C-alpha positions as CSV (number, residue, x, y, z in Angstrom):
1,M,-101.3,50.3,-60.7
2,S,-102.0,47.0,-61.3
3,D,-99.2,48.0,-64.9
4,G,-96.9,48.6,-61.7
5,N,-97.1,44.7,-60.1
6,I,-96.9,43.3,-63.1
7,S,-94.1,44.9,-64.0
8,G,-92.5,43.8,-60.8
9,D,-93.5,40.3,-61.2
10,Q,-91.9,39.9,-64.2
11,G,-88.7,41.4,-62.7
12,G,-88.7,39.2,-59.6
13,A,-88.9,36.2,-62.5
14,G,-86.0,37.2,-64.7
15,R,-83.3,36.7,-61.8
16,P,-81.4,33.9,-61.2
17,R,-82.8,31.5,-58.4
18,S,-79.8,30.8,-55.3
19,N,-80.2,28.2,-52.4
20,G,-76.8,30.2,-50.2
21,P,-77.6,32.9,-48.3
22,I,-78.5,35.9,-50.2
23,I,-74.5,38.3,-50.7
24,P,-75.0,41.9,-50.8
25,Q,-73.8,42.7,-54.2
26,S,-72.0,45.6,-52.2
27,A,-70.5,43.0,-50.1
28,R,-69.8,39.9,-53.5
29,Q,-67.4,43.5,-54.9
30,A,-65.7,44.4,-51.9
31,L,-64.3,40.3,-51.2
32,K,-61.0,40.0,-53.4
33,P,-61.2,36.6,-54.4
34,E,-57.5,35.9,-52.7
35,E,-58.9,37.0,-49.6
36,A,-61.1,34.1,-49.6
37,P,-60.5,31.2,-47.1
38,Q,-58.5,28.6,-48.5
39,P,-57.4,25.1,-48.1
40,P,-54.2,24.4,-46.8
41,K,-51.3,23.1,-49.8
42,R,-49.8,19.3,-49.3
43,S,-46.4,21.2,-49.0
44,E,-47.6,22.5,-46.1
45,R,-48.7,19.7,-43.7
46,A,-45.5,17.8,-45.1
47,R,-42.9,20.6,-43.4
48,S,-45.3,20.8,-40.2
49,Q,-45.0,16.4,-39.9
50,F,-41.8,16.5,-39.9
51,V,-41.4,19.6,-37.3
52,V,-43.2,17.2,-35.0
53,F,-41.3,14.2,-35.5
54,L,-38.1,16.2,-35.3
55,N,-38.5,17.1,-31.6
56,F,-39.8,14.0,-30.9
57,I,-36.4,12.9,-31.4
58,M,-34.9,15.4,-30.0
59,S,-37.0,14.8,-27.1
60,F,-35.7,10.5,-27.1
61,V,-32.4,12.3,-27.9
62,V,-32.2,14.6,-24.7
63,I,-33.5,12.1,-22.4
64,L,-31.9,9.2,-23.8
65,T,-28.2,11.1,-22.8
66,L,-29.6,12.0,-19.3
67,A,-30.9,8.2,-18.4
68,A,-27.2,7.6,-20.2
69,A,-25.7,10.2,-17.9
70,G,-27.6,9.2,-14.4
71,A,-26.3,5.7,-15.3
72,V,-22.9,6.6,-15.9
73,Y,-22.7,9.1,-12.9
74,F,-24.1,5.6,-10.6
75,G,-21.8,3.5,-11.9
76,K,-19.0,5.1,-11.3
77,I,-20.3,5.8,-7.3
78,K,-20.5,1.9,-7.5
79,F,-17.1,0.8,-8.5
80,D,-16.1,3.8,-6.4
81,G,-17.6,3.3,-3.2
82,E,-17.4,0.6,-0.6
83,G,-17.4,-3.2,-1.7
84,P,-19.7,-5.9,0.4
85,L,-16.8,-7.7,1.4
86,T,-16.5,-8.3,5.5
87,R,-13.8,-10.6,5.6
88,N,-10.7,-10.7,4.1
89,I,-10.8,-13.9,0.7
90,Y,-8.4,-15.3,-1.4
91,V,-9.5,-15.6,-4.8
92,M,-7.8,-17.5,-7.8
93,V,-7.8,-16.0,-11.7
94,P,-6.8,-18.8,-13.8
95,E,-4.4,-17.9,-16.9
96,G,-6.5,-16.5,-20.2
97,M,-9.3,-16.3,-18.1
98,G,-11.4,-12.6,-19.1
99,V,-12.9,-9.8,-17.5
100,S,-16.2,-11.2,-17.9
101,G,-14.8,-14.6,-16.1
102,I,-13.6,-12.9,-13.5
103,A,-16.2,-9.9,-13.5
104,N,-19.1,-13.4,-12.5
105,R,-15.8,-15.0,-10.4
106,L,-16.1,-11.8,-7.9
107,Q,-19.3,-11.6,-7.3
108,R,-20.0,-15.0,-7.2
109,R,-17.8,-14.6,-3.6
110,E,-19.4,-11.7,-2.8
111,A,-16.7,-9.4,-3.8
112,I,-18.8,-6.9,-5.3
113,D,-22.2,-6.4,-6.2
114,S,-22.3,-6.1,-9.5
115,A,-20.6,-8.1,-12.1
116,T,-21.8,-5.5,-15.5
117,I,-20.6,-2.9,-13.6
118,F,-16.9,-4.0,-12.9
119,R,-16.9,-5.6,-16.6
120,F,-17.7,-1.7,-17.8
121,G,-15.3,-0.3,-15.2
122,V,-12.3,-2.3,-16.1
123,S,-13.4,-1.4,-19.8
124,A,-13.6,2.5,-19.5
125,Y,-10.8,2.9,-17.2
126,M,-7.9,0.6,-18.6
127,P,-9.0,-0.5,-22.4
128,N,-5.6,-1.2,-23.3
129,D,-4.4,-3.5,-19.9
130,T,-5.3,-6.6,-18.8
131,L,-6.1,-8.3,-15.7
132,K,-3.2,-10.6,-14.6
133,A,-4.3,-14.5,-13.4
134,G,-2.5,-15.3,-10.0
135,E,-4.0,-15.8,-6.4
136,Y,-5.1,-12.5,-4.9
137,E,-6.1,-11.7,-1.4
138,I,-9.3,-9.4,-1.2
139,K,-9.2,-7.4,1.9
140,A,-12.7,-6.9,3.5
141,G,-14.6,-3.5,1.7
142,S,-12.0,-3.9,-1.1
143,S,-14.0,-1.1,-3.8
144,M,-14.3,-2.4,-7.3
145,R,-11.3,0.3,-8.1
146,D,-9.5,-1.1,-5.4
147,I,-9.7,-4.8,-6.9
148,M,-9.5,-3.6,-11.0
149,E,-5.6,-2.0,-9.3
150,L,-4.8,-4.6,-7.7
151,L,-5.2,-7.7,-10.1
152,R,-3.9,-5.4,-12.7
153,S,-1.2,-5.1,-10.9
154,G,0.0,-8.9,-10.8
155,K,0.7,-8.2,-7.1
156,S,-1.3,-12.4,-6.7
157,I,-0.1,-14.0,-3.4
158,L,3.4,-15.8,-3.6
159,H,4.0,-19.1,-1.5
160,S,6.9,-21.0,-0.8
161,V,8.7,-23.5,-0.5
162,T,12.1,-24.8,2.0
163,I,14.7,-26.8,0.1
164,A,17.5,-27.4,3.1
165,E,21.0,-28.0,1.9
166,G,21.8,-31.8,2.7
167,L,18.4,-32.8,1.2
168,T,19.3,-36.0,-1.4
169,V,17.2,-35.6,-4.4
170,E,14.8,-38.4,-3.4
171,Q,14.3,-36.5,-0.3
172,I,13.8,-32.9,-2.2
173,F,11.4,-34.6,-4.4
174,E,9.2,-36.1,-1.7
175,R,9.1,-32.4,-0.2
176,L,7.8,-31.1,-3.0
177,A,5.1,-33.8,-3.5
178,R,3.8,-32.6,-0.1
179,S,3.1,-28.6,-1.1
180,P,-0.8,-28.6,-2.2
181,E,-0.1,-25.6,-3.8
182,L,2.5,-26.8,-6.6
183,T,0.3,-28.7,-9.6
184,G,1.4,-31.3,-12.0
185,D,3.6,-34.8,-11.5
186,L,7.4,-34.5,-10.6
187,P,9.9,-35.7,-13.4
188,Q,9.6,-39.4,-14.0
189,E,13.6,-39.8,-14.1
190,M,15.1,-38.3,-10.7
191,P,17.7,-35.1,-12.3
192,P,21.6,-36.3,-11.1
193,E,22.6,-35.9,-6.9
194,G,24.3,-32.2,-6.6
195,S,22.2,-30.9,-9.4
196,L,19.3,-28.5,-6.8
197,R,20.5,-26.0,-5.8
198,P,19.1,-26.1,-2.0
199,E,16.9,-22.7,-1.4
200,T,13.9,-20.9,-0.8
201,Y,11.7,-20.5,-4.2
202,K,8.8,-18.7,-4.0
203,F,5.9,-19.0,-6.6
204,T,2.1,-19.0,-7.4
205,R,-0.7,-21.6,-7.0
206,G,-0.5,-23.8,-9.6
207,T,3.1,-23.4,-10.2
208,T,3.5,-27.1,-11.6
209,R,6.4,-29.0,-10.1
210,A,8.1,-29.8,-12.7
211,E,9.1,-25.8,-13.7
212,I,10.3,-25.2,-9.4
213,V,12.9,-29.2,-10.7
214,E,13.8,-27.0,-13.2
215,Q,14.7,-24.2,-12.0
216,M,16.5,-25.6,-9.1
217,R,19.2,-27.5,-11.5
218,A,19.5,-23.8,-13.2
219,S,19.9,-22.0,-10.3
220,Q,22.8,-24.7,-9.2
221,D,24.2,-24.9,-11.9
222,A,24.7,-21.1,-12.3
223,L,26.5,-21.0,-8.6
224,V,28.1,-24.0,-9.1
225,N,29.7,-22.4,-12.4
226,Q,30.0,-18.9,-10.2
227,I,31.9,-20.4,-7.4
228,W,34.1,-22.7,-9.9
229,T,35.9,-19.9,-11.9
230,S,36.9,-17.9,-8.3
231,R,38.0,-21.3,-6.5
232,D,41.6,-21.6,-5.4
233,N,44.1,-22.6,-8.3
234,D,46.2,-25.4,-6.4
235,L,42.9,-28.2,-4.8
236,P,43.7,-31.6,-5.7
237,I,40.4,-31.7,-7.6
238,E,40.2,-31.6,-11.4
239,T,36.5,-31.2,-12.4
240,K,33.5,-29.6,-11.1
241,E,32.0,-32.9,-10.8
242,E,34.2,-33.7,-8.0
243,F,33.8,-29.9,-6.9
244,V,30.1,-30.5,-6.1
245,T,30.9,-34.1,-4.5
246,L,33.3,-33.3,-1.7
247,A,31.0,-29.9,-1.3
248,S,28.3,-32.5,-0.8
249,I,30.5,-34.4,2.4
250,V,31.5,-30.7,3.9
251,E,27.8,-30.2,3.9
252,K,26.4,-33.6,5.7
253,E,29.7,-33.9,8.5
254,T,29.1,-29.9,9.7
255,G,25.6,-28.0,9.7
256,R,28.0,-24.7,10.9
257,A,29.5,-21.8,9.5
258,D,32.3,-21.4,11.2
259,E,33.9,-24.8,10.7
260,R,32.8,-25.6,6.9
261,T,36.5,-23.8,5.4
262,L,38.4,-26.8,7.8
263,V,36.1,-29.6,7.5
264,A,37.2,-29.2,4.1
265,S,41.0,-28.7,4.8
266,V,40.7,-31.5,6.6
267,F,39.6,-33.4,3.2
268,M,41.4,-31.5,0.8
269,N,45.1,-32.9,3.4
270,R,43.7,-35.9,2.5
271,L,43.3,-35.8,-0.8
272,E,46.9,-34.4,-1.4
273,R,48.4,-37.3,0.9
274,G,46.8,-40.5,-0.5
275,M,44.6,-40.3,2.6
276,R,41.3,-42.1,3.1
277,L,38.6,-39.3,3.9
278,Q,36.3,-41.6,5.8
279,S,33.7,-39.9,5.9
280,D,30.3,-41.5,7.9
281,P,27.9,-40.1,5.5
282,T,29.6,-41.2,2.7
283,I,28.7,-44.6,4.6
284,I,25.1,-43.9,5.4
285,Y,24.9,-43.1,1.5
286,G,26.0,-46.2,0.2
287,I,23.9,-48.6,2.5
288,F,20.8,-46.1,2.2
289,G,21.0,-43.9,-1.1
290,G,18.7,-40.8,-1.4
291,K,16.2,-42.5,1.1
292,G,18.7,-41.6,4.7
293,K,19.6,-43.3,7.3
294,P,16.2,-43.8,9.8
295,S,16.9,-41.8,12.2
296,D,16.3,-44.2,14.9
297,R,19.6,-46.7,13.0
298,P,22.6,-46.3,14.3
299,I,25.8,-47.3,12.2
300,Y,27.4,-50.9,13.0
301,K,30.7,-51.4,12.8
302,S,29.9,-53.8,10.1
303,D,28.3,-50.3,8.3
304,I,32.2,-49.5,7.8
305,E,33.5,-52.0,6.6
306,K,30.5,-53.3,4.1
307,P,32.3,-52.7,0.1
308,T,30.5,-50.3,-1.3
309,P,31.1,-48.0,-4.2
310,Y,30.1,-44.9,-1.8
311,N,32.1,-45.7,2.0
312,T,35.0,-44.1,1.5
313,Y,36.5,-45.8,4.7
314,V,37.1,-48.6,1.7
315,I,37.5,-46.3,-1.7
316,N,40.5,-44.0,-2.5
317,G,39.1,-40.9,-3.0
318,L,36.2,-39.2,-3.9
319,P,33.2,-41.6,-4.3
320,P,31.2,-41.8,-7.6
321,T,28.7,-39.0,-7.6
322,P,27.9,-36.6,-4.4
323,I,26.0,-37.6,-1.8
324,A,23.5,-34.7,-1.1
325,N,22.6,-31.3,-2.7
326,P,25.5,-29.2,-1.3
327,G,24.3,-25.5,-0.7
328,R,26.8,-22.4,-1.4
329,A,28.7,-22.3,2.1
330,A,29.5,-25.9,1.8
331,L,30.5,-25.2,-2.8
332,E,32.2,-21.6,-1.0
333,A,34.0,-23.5,1.7
334,V,35.6,-26.9,-0.7
335,A,36.4,-23.7,-3.5
336,K,38.8,-21.7,-0.6
337,P,39.6,-24.3,1.7
338,S,41.1,-22.8,5.6
339,R,44.8,-23.9,5.2
340,T,46.0,-25.9,7.8
341,N,47.4,-28.9,8.4
342,N,44.9,-31.0,10.5
343,V,44.1,-34.5,8.5
344,Y,41.1,-35.8,11.6
345,F,38.1,-33.7,13.6
346,V,35.8,-35.9,15.8
347,A,32.7,-34.6,17.8
348,D,33.5,-32.5,20.8
349,G,30.2,-32.6,22.7
350,T,28.9,-29.4,21.7
351,G,28.0,-29.7,18.5
352,G,31.1,-29.4,16.7
353,H,34.5,-30.6,16.0
354,V,38.0,-30.9,17.2
355,F,40.4,-31.1,14.8
356,A,43.7,-33.4,14.7
357,E,47.7,-32.6,13.1
358,T,48.5,-36.6,14.1
359,L,46.9,-39.4,15.4
360,E,48.0,-39.2,18.8
361,Q,46.1,-36.2,19.4
362,H,43.2,-37.5,17.1
363,N,43.3,-40.3,19.1
364,R,43.4,-38.6,22.4
365,N,40.0,-36.1,21.7
366,V,38.2,-39.1,20.3
367,R,38.7,-41.0,23.8
368,R,37.5,-37.4,25.1
369,W,34.0,-37.9,23.4
370,R,33.7,-41.2,23.9
371,Q,33.5,-40.3,27.3
372,I,31.1,-37.8,27.2
373,E,29.0,-39.7,25.4
374,A,29.0,-42.7,28.6
375,E,28.4,-39.8,30.9
376,R,24.8,-38.9,28.5
377,A,23.7,-42.8,28.7
378,K,24.6,-42.9,32.3
379,Q,22.7,-39.3,32.9
380,K,19.8,-41.1,30.7
381,E,19.7,-44.3,32.1
382,E,19.2,-42.4,35.5
383,A,16.3,-39.7,34.2
384,A,14.8,-43.0,32.6
385,E,14.7,-44.3,36.4
């Protein structure tokens, strides 16, 4: 028995010691090396991190796209929706102002809610077009799109200035100087008398006075040339300057359309017979020039005899220049006057004139006119009492 114990102790002492768990031999033989747990390789870790990052980027792009789509949708609703204006307003867009400046101006005037939305809307809808300068009336409730289309059309507010027939250049300049929608100074040198066309001129706010004057000159020049080329061939006037001068006298003598060719006929007959024109408006221009006669200042007998270069009671033929700016009707009347033998006319008391071929007829007409004047003066005196 003792031999067996000793043999067992020696066998135990001969085995190596182990600090880990004791794995049965049969289990160690069953577990293959390749099936043992292994740490992840580095390439697998990198690939996993890239997938996470890519997922983040994709999520960010989706969120950003959705946000952008929402912003565009919201912006379109605001761009097309009713605007904040509760009343019509006028907005001036100066020449050269860009979209940002226009948008800011519209927002300051409370025509739009957002300058940013307006600016992006204009860029999106009209990338190759421009908003035009001018003065615009923006209606109450106009959307940003409405305003954009209005400014793209260029249909700005047009102002007007009316120049009546028979005004002198000086009187026309005074009229232009009083127009608040025009800007700038008038030309320092006045154009020649008779060279400005009486007409109604339309313009946008900010147009210069010099531009209107130049337009009037060009228009009158074209009109005179047109009518001059279609005149009767046997007229006793030789130049366009004489043509305009006589037309200015006819313009000042009558404002009635049915009389212009008759008045022109009288002056033509007088020129052909070598008679003085004896036109009262030439007396006035010779004394007062372009300023015109004060409305309460009558023509005295001494005025008729006053020698001036324009007084056709004193000079022979036509004055040296026109005495006013004639309109189309007066020019056409001189170009194609009535064919009569009349050499006299005088007021008839109704706003028109009565014409005569002889001095005897004319004197009767003058007496009748003086009687009408006397009766009117008497009626005024009685009314004053």
